C-alpha positions in Angstrom: 0.0 0.0 0.0 3.0 2.2 0.0 2.4 3.0 -3.7 -1.2 4.1 -2.9 0.0 6.4 -0.1 2.5 7.9 -2.5 -0.3 8.4 -5.1 -2.4 10.2 -2.4 0.6 12.4 -1.5 1.0 13.3 -5.2 -2.7 14.0 -5.5 -2.4 16.6 -2.8 1.0 18.0 -3.9 0.0 18.7 -7.4 -3.0 20.6 -6.3 -1.2 22.6 -3.6 1.9 23.2 -5.8 -0.1 24.5 -8.8 -3.1 26.1 -7.2 -1.4 27.8 -4.2 2.0 28.7 -5.7 1.0 30.1 -9.1 -0.8 33.4 -8.7 -2.8 33.9 -11.9 -4.2 37.2 -10.8 -0.8 38.7 -11.6 -1.2 37.8 -15.3 -2.9 40.0 -17.8 -6.5 39.0 -18.3 -5.8 37.7 -21.9 -3.3 35.2 -20.5 -5.1 34.2 -17.4 -7.6 31.8 -19.1 -4.9 29.9 -20.9 -2.8 29.6 -17.7 -5.9 28.4 -15.8 -6.5 25.7 -18.5 -2.9 24.7 -18.4 -3.0 24.3 -14.6 -6.1 22.1 -14.8 -4.7 20.0 -17.7 -1.8 19.1 -15.5 -4.0 18.3 -12.5 -6.3 16.2 -14.7 -3.3 14.3 -16.2 -2.3 13.3 -12.6 -5.8 12.5 -11.6 -6.3 10.2 -14.6 -3.1 8.3 -13.9 -4.1 7.9 -10.2 -7.6 6.8 -11.1 -6.3 4.1 -13.4 -3.8 2.9 -10.9 -6.4 2.9 -8.1 -8.8 0.7 -10.1 -6.0 -1.8 -10.7 -5.2 -1.9 -7.0 -8.8 -2.3 -5.6 -8.9 -5.2 -3.2 -11.4 -8.0 -3.5 -13.4 -6.7 -0.6 -14.1 -3.6 -2.6 -12.3 -0.9 -0.6 -9.2 -0.2 1.4 -10.3 -1.1 4.9 -8.5 0.8 7.6 -8.0 -2.3 9.7 -6.2 -4.0 6.8 -4.5 -1.3 4.8 -4.2 1.5 7.3 -5.5 5.1 7.6 -3.1 6.6 5.1 -4.0 4.2 2.3 -7.7 4.7 2.9 -7.4 8.4 2.9 -5.2 8.4 -0.2 -7.9 6.2 -2.0 -10.6 8.6 -0.8 -8.8 11.6 -2.1 -8.3 10.0 -5.5 -12.0 9.1 -5.7 -13.0 12.5 -4.5 -11.1 14.1 -7.4 -12.3 11.7 -10.0 -14.8 14.2 -11.5 -13.9 13.1 -15.0 -14.6 9.4 -14.3 -18.1 8.4 -13.3 -17.2 4.8 -12.5 -14.5 5.9 -10.0 -16.3 9.0 -8.6 -19.4 7.0 -7.6 -17.3 4.3 -5.7 -18.6 4.3 -2.2 -16.0 3.7 0.5 -17.2 1.3 3.1 -16.7 1.8 6.8 -14.6 -0.7 8.6 -16.4 -0.2 12.0 -15.8 -3.7 13.3 -12.1 -3.0 13.2 -12.1 0.5 14.5 -13.0 2.4 11.4 -14.5 5.8 11.8 -16.2 8.5 9.9 -13.9 11.3 9.2 -14.5 14.9 8.2 -12.1 15.6 5.3 -12.3 19.3 5.7 -14.4 19.7 2.6 -17.7 19.2 4.4 -17.8 15.6 3.2 -17.9 12.7 5.7 -16.1 9.7 4.5 -15.6 6.3 5.9 -11.9 5.7 5.7 
């Protein structure tokens, strides 16, 4: 699951690196739209690669249970699914809660309660 955790870290790093460090408002208006599209093209490129890899890694039980794969792997998978807006199959995957093994519902900060 180390690979999955790294994918989750990359998912967050790409967003924070691009969206927080590149200030588009300093660009002339005629360049801003093109720069914005370029940012999102890069983010989408990483999202698609993560989504494809996640699908190939899905365990037989259907999700990355906290008790078996750990909190970090479950959170990484959730982040990838949450950002899968361009992939209906992935974006509708419903993480299951591993309550019998200490799973808990967690507020991700985006107002969404997940079950990782």
